[in-house]
C-alpha positions in Angstrom: -16.0 14.7 22.3 -13.2 16.2 20.2 -12.2 19.8 20.7 -11.6 22.3 17.9 -8.0 21.5 17.4 -8.6 17.7 17.4 -11.3 18.0 14.7 -9.2 20.4 12.5 -5.7 20.7 11.1 -3.6 23.8 10.3 -3.5 25.0 6.7 -0.1 26.7 6.0 1.4 28.6 3.1 5.0 29.6 2.6 5.5 33.2 3.8 8.5 35.4 3.4 11.7 35.2 5.5 9.6 34.5 8.6 8.7 31.0 7.3 5.3 29.3 7.1 2.2 31.3 7.9 -1.0 29.8 9.3 -3.9 30.7 7.0 -6.8 28.9 8.7 -7.9 25.6 10.3 -9.6 23.1 8.0 -11.7 20.1 9.1 -9.9 16.7 9.0 -11.2 14.2 6.4 -13.0 11.1 7.6 -11.0 7.8 8.0 -10.9 5.8 4.7 -13.0 2.6 4.3 -10.8 -0.5 4.5 -13.3 -3.1 3.1 -16.9 -3.2 2.0 -19.5 -4.0 4.6 -20.3 -7.7 4.9 -23.7 -9.2 4.6 -25.4 -11.3 7.3 -23.6 -14.5 8.2 -25.4 -17.3 9.9 -28.3 -15.0 11.0 -25.9 -12.7 12.9 -26.3 -9.0 12.0 -23.0 -7.5 10.8 -21.8 -4.1 12.0 -20.1 -1.4 9.9 -16.4 -2.3 10.2 -13.9 0.5 9.4 -10.1 0.6 9.4 -8.2 2.6 12.0 -4.8 2.5 10.3 -5.1 1.5 6.6 -2.2 -0.5 5.2 -1.0 -0.4 1.6 -3.7 -2.9 0.5 -6.5 -0.7 1.9 -5.2 2.3 0.0 -4.7 0.4 -3.2 -8.3 -0.9 -3.2 -10.0 1.6 -5.5 -13.2 3.4 -4.5 -16.1 4.2 -6.7 -13.9 6.4 -8.9 -10.9 4.1 -8.9 -8.8 6.8 -7.3 -7.3 7.2 -3.8 -9.4 8.6 -1.0 -9.8 12.3 -0.5 -7.2 12.4 2.3 -4.6 11.6 -0.4 -5.6 14.4 -2.8 -3.1 17.0 -1.6 -2.2 18.1 -5.2 -3.9 21.0 -6.8 -6.4 20.0 -9.5 -5.0 22.9 -11.6 -1.5 21.5 -11.7 -0.8 20.0 -15.1 2.2 18.0 -14.0 2.0 17.0 -10.3 5.3 16.4 -8.5 6.0 15.5 -4.9 6.1 19.1 -3.5 6.2 17.9 0.1 9.7 16.6 -0.3 11.1 19.8 -1.7 9.1 22.0 0.7 10.7 20.2 3.7 14.1 20.6 2.2 13.4 24.3 1.6 12.2 24.8 5.1 15.2 23.0 6.5 17.7 25.1 4.5 15.9 28.3 5.5 15.9 27.3 9.1 19.5 26.3 9.1 20.5 29.6 7.3 18.5 31.7 9.8 19.8 29.9 12.8 23.4 30.1 11.6 23.0 33.8 10.7 22.0 34.5 14.3 25.0 32.6 15.6 27.3 34.5 13.3 25.8 37.8 14.5 26.3 36.9 18.1 29.7 35.3 17.8 33.0 37.0 18.2 35.0 37.8 15.1 37.2 34.8 15.6 34.2 32.4 15.3 32.7 34.0 12.1 34.6 32.0 9.5 34.0 28.7 11.3 30.2 29.4 11.5 30.1 30.5 7.8 31.8 27.3 6.7 29.3 25.2 8.7 26.4 27.0 7.0 27.9 26.4 3.6 28.5 22.7 4.3 24.9 22.1 5.6 23.3 23.9 2.6 25.4 21.9 0.2 24.3 18.7 1.9 20.6 19.6 1.4 21.3 20.6 -2.2 22.5 17.0 -2.7 19.3 15.7 -1.1 17.2 17.8 -3.5 19.2 16.5 -6.4 18.6 12.9 -5.2 14.9 13.6 -4.9 14.7 15.0 -8.4 16.6 12.0 -9.8 14.2 9.7 -8.0 11.2 11.4 -9.6 12.8 11.2 -13.0 13.5 7.5 -12.6 9.9 6.8 -11.5 8.5 8.8 -14.4 10.7 6.9 -16.9 9.9 3.5 -15.4 6.1 4.1 -15.2 5.9 5.6 -18.7 7.5 2.4 -20.1 5.4 0.2 -17.8 2.1 1.7 -18.8 3.0 1.7 -22.5 4.2 -2.0 -22.5 2.2 -4.4 -24.6 4.1 -7.7 -23.9 5.6 -9.6 -21.0 9.1 -9.1 -22.4 8.6 -5.3 -22.2 7.3 -5.5 -18.7 10.0 -7.9 -17.2 12.9 -5.3 -16.9 10.5 -2.9 -15.1 9.2 -5.2 -12.3 10.4 -6.6 -9.0 11.7 -10.2 -8.9 11.3 -10.9 -12.7 12.5 -14.5 -12.4 9.7 -15.4 -10.1 6.9 -13.3 -11.5 7.7 -14.0 -15.2 5.6 -17.3 -15.2 2.9 -15.6 -13.2 2.7 -12.8 -15.9 2.4 -15.4 -18.7 -0.5 -17.0 -16.8 -2.2 -13.7 -15.9 -2.1 -12.2 -19.3 -3.4 -15.4 -20.9 -6.5 -14.6 -18.9 -6.3 -10.8 -19.0 -4.9 -9.4 -22.3 -2.3 -6.6 -21.9 -3.6 -3.1 -22.9 -1.0 -0.6 -23.8 -1.9 2.9 -22.5 -0.3 6.4 -22.3 1.3 7.7 -19.1 0.3 11.3 -18.3 2.1 12.1 -15.0 2.5 11.5 -11.3 0.3 12.4 -8.4 0.6 11.4 -4.8 3.8 9.9 -3.3 3.7 8.0 0.0 6.7 6.1 1.4 6.5 2.8 3.2 9.2 0.8 5.0 8.3 -2.9 4.5 10.6 -5.3 6.3 13.6 -2.9 5.9 13.0 -2.1 2.3 11.9 1.3 0.9 8.7 1.3 -1.1 6.7 4.2 -2.7 2.9 4.1 -3.1 2.3 6.3 -6.2 -0.7 7.7 -8.0 0.0 7.3 -11.7 -2.1 9.4 -14.0 -3.1 7.5 -17.2 -4.8 8.8 -20.3 -8.5 8.1 -20.3 -8.5 7.0 -16.6 -8.7 9.0 -13.4 -5.7 7.4 -11.8 -4.0 4.1 -10.9 -2.2 3.3 -7.7 1.1 1.5 -8.1 3.6 0.2 -5.5 7.3 0.6 -6.4 10.4 -0.5 -4.6 13.5 1.7 -4.5 16.7 -0.3 -4.3 19.9 0.8 -2.5 21.4 2.0 -5.8 18.5 4.3 -6.5 16.7 2.2 -9.1 12.9 1.7 -8.9 10.7 -1.3 -9.9 7.0 -1.9 -10.0 5.5 -4.4 -7.7 3.5 -6.1 -10.5 1.7 -8.7 -8.3 0.2 -6.0 -6.1 -0.6 -3.8 -9.0 -2.8 -6.4 -10.7 -3.7 -8.2 -7.5 -2.5 -11.5 -9.0 -4.6 -14.6 -8.2 -3.8 -18.1 -9.5 -7.5 -18.3 -10.7 -10.5 -16.0 -10.6 -11.8 -15.9 -7.0 -15.4 -16.5 -8.2 -14.3 -19.6 -10.1 -12.5 -20.9 -7.0 -15.6 -20.5 -4.9 -17.9 -22.1 -7.5 -15.7 -24.9 -8.9 -13.8 -25.7 -5.7 -10.7 -27.4 -7.0 -9.9 -30.1 -4.5 -6.5 -31.2 -3.2 -4.4 -28.4 -4.8 -2.9 -25.7 -2.6 -3.3 -22.2 -4.1 -2.1 -18.8 -2.9 -4.7 -16.0 -2.8 -4.7 -12.4 -1.8 -7.7 -12.1 0.5 -9.3 -10.1 3.3 -9.5 -12.1 6.5 -11.8 -11.5 9.5 -12.9 -13.7 12.4 -16.2 -15.2 11.6 -18.3 -13.7 14.4 -21.2 -16.0 13.7 -19.0 -19.1 14.3 -19.9 -21.1 11.1 -19.1 -24.7 12.1 -20.5 -27.4 9.8 -19.7 -30.6 7.9 -16.0 -31.7 8.4 -15.4 -28.5 10.4 -18.3 -28.8 12.9 -16.1 -29.3 16.0 -15.6 -25.9 17.7 -12.9 -27.3 20.0 -10.8 -28.3 17.0 -11.2 -25.5 14.5 -10.9 -21.7 14.4 -12.9 -20.1 11.6 -12.4 -17.0 9.6 -14.4 -15.4 6.8 -12.3 -14.8 3.6 -13.1 -12.7 0.6 -11.2 -10.6 -1.9 -11.2 -7.5 -4.0 -13.9 -7.0 -6.7 -16.0 -10.0 -5.7 -19.0 -10.6 -3.4 -18.1 -14.3 -3.0 -16.6 -15.6 0.3 -15.4 -18.8 1.9 -14.8 -19.9 5.4 -11.2 -20.6 6.2 -10.5 -23.1 9.0 -7.3 -23.6 11.0 -6.6 -26.0 13.8 -6.8 -24.5 17.2 -3.5 -24.6 19.2 -1.3 -24.7 16.1 1.4 -22.1 15.4 -0.7 -20.9 12.4 -3.8 -20.4 14.5 -1.7 -18.4 17.0 -0.2 -16.3 14.3 -3.7 -15.4 12.8 -5.1 -14.8 16.2 -2.3 -12.3 17.0 -2.7 -10.5 13.7 -6.4 -10.2 14.1 -6.1 -9.0 17.6 -3.5 -6.4 16.8 -5.9 -5.1 14.1 -8.7 -4.8 16.7 -10.8 -7.4 14.8 -11.0 -5.3 11.6 -10.4 -7.1 8.2 -6.8 -8.0 7.4 -5.3 -8.0 3.9 -3.2 -11.2 3.8 -1.6 -13.4 1.2 -2.6 -17.0 2.2 -2.1 -20.5 1.0 -5.5 -22.3 0.8 -6.5 -25.9 0.1 -9.9 -27.6 -0.3 -9.6 -31.1 1.1 -10.4 -34.0 -1.3 -13.8 -35.4 -0.8 -15.0 -32.5 1.4 -18.7 -32.0 1.7 -18.5 -28.4 3.2 -19.9 -26.1 0.5 -17.6 -23.1 1.4 -15.0 -24.6 3.8 -11.3 -24.3 3.0 -8.2 -25.0 5.0 -5.8 -22.2 5.7 -2.3 -23.8 5.3 0.1 -20.9 5.5 0.5 -17.1 5.7 2.7 -16.3 2.6 2.8 -12.6 3.6 1.2 -10.5 6.2 0.2 -8.1 3.4 -0.7 -8.4 -0.3 2.8 -7.3 -1.3 5.3 -10.2 -1.2 8.4 -8.3 0.0 11.0 -11.2 0.0 12.5 -11.7 -3.4 13.2 -15.1 -5.0 16.9 -14.3 -5.1 16.9 -13.4 -1.4 18.3 -9.9 -2.1 
């Protein structure tokens, strides 16, 4: 059983010169839900599966209100224009700590060391002032980009604002032929959360939009300080509607889908995939749909080993993966598909077409 400190966290406020002051201890929020509970499969009762360490895809899956979970709501509801205070508070505390420590050193040092210590304090404070300026510039760049992105009403307006425009341009044309663009009004920023994905810096941001509670958007920050929206993740791009894929079952064509994957605990082996010694089986579903398919992969293959390791590392909980799927021609399996490739180990496709 957890003790008092493990069940709660400190609530701090900025004090005077003495630094942060503990106000009280508040209860920790519950862990967020990664994916909806599954129904019975093959007569086997499913259990309540919850994520231990949610990834970007789990956070970006909206709850009932379409907003992030309560553990992300660290901004005051009374604040009209939320900004990433955490960044500036850390810088402030760092500067205060450096100044206090250096002041003590100056007081204890001999007169011959005073000027050297003073100069060190000045240089460190100037460095942190530059960090604060960079943070402010980043916020301004994100606000400008998102304001234009939210207000865009054409693919041409969106392309300069998104990652990898050469590759996603045709995908945008396809997507918006099925989902018309709706220009909206940007109202401000909420939560900032950084992610290091394959050596690239990304920000998961709550974007406040007029008429909506919030919208979660993933953005990449390039080395030169520019920021771009990860459009594919934001709309959860699929080559066709998942429900249509399950119902119409287009045979022979390999299609790339963003899905949740979990080992099929009931072991659904049937039709062409009845041989348990040959096939590994996973249950696949996606966001905003109750439909599912069974994904099969040959046992002993590199792909089967990769999926097994990923599933094992996630303790059997659902994984958000970007997979290439194909329905074999002439198949008689009503829900069976072949898993041909892991495009990405998350819904975001980090590698750019240009290889940058």
